[in-house]
N, C-alpha and C positions, 0 to 999 in steps of 0.2 A: 450672697450678694448679686453676683454678676448675669448669674439667671435670671432679676429681679425678688428674686423672693426674702420676706423676710424672715429674722429669726422665730420671731412668732409662727409666720405659718410651716414654718420647722416642725416645731415643736408640735402644733396641734396635724402635722404629718399630711400634711399637703402640698402638691407635687406642682411647679408652674408645669404648661404647656412650651413653654420653650427650654423649659432644663430638657424636657423628656426631647423637644424634636435634634437640641443638639448632642444630646447622650445617645440617639440611636441614630443617627446621619452616619456614625466610622462604624459600623457594628454589618454584618455581611449580609444577614439576613433583612435589613432596610436598604442599606445601599446600591444590594443586587440587584431590587424591587423593578419590576418590569414598567410601574409606571414613578417606580422616584421616592424617596427616603418617606419626603412629606405626605405625600398619600398615601404607606405601607404605616404609617403609625399610624394618620388618621384611622384607616381601617381596625387596625387594634386597638385604640382607641375602647373604639364605635363595640367593636364584640369585645372590649373589658366590661366596658358599662351596660348594651344591651341584657349579660349576661349577670351582669349584679357583683361582679370584681371591683368595680373603680364608682365614682358616682361624680361626677364633674361638680363643681365647690356653686352654687348662684351666684353671680353678679353683683349682684347686693351685700353680700353676706363680705365676698372680698372686699370688695371696696368700704361696709364699714367697719368692717373689725381690722381689719389688715394693710389698709391703703394702699391697696392692689390692683389693679386695671388691667384684668389680662385674666386667660381661659388658666383654669387648676383645677385638677383636680385631686380623690381624699380613698383609700380605701372605703370597703363599704366593710360596716363593724355587722354587719347582719352574717 
C-alpha cells in the first residue's frame, strides 16, 4: 500500500510504476546507467511493452476498477 497499489490490483497482477521505480532505483543496472535510473527503467518498460511482455493498463480502467490514478503495468497473457 505504500506504493499506491491496492490489494485488488495486486490480485489482478497489476503493478504500479511507482513500485517499479522504487524497486529498481537501488539495482546496479539501473543506478549505474549513464542517463540515470529513471530513464533506464523507462527504456526497459518501453522494450517490454514493444515486445509484448508487458501491457500498460489503460488509465480509465485503473480509475474505474481500482480507484488508482497513476501508471501501472500487467504481464501480457499471450
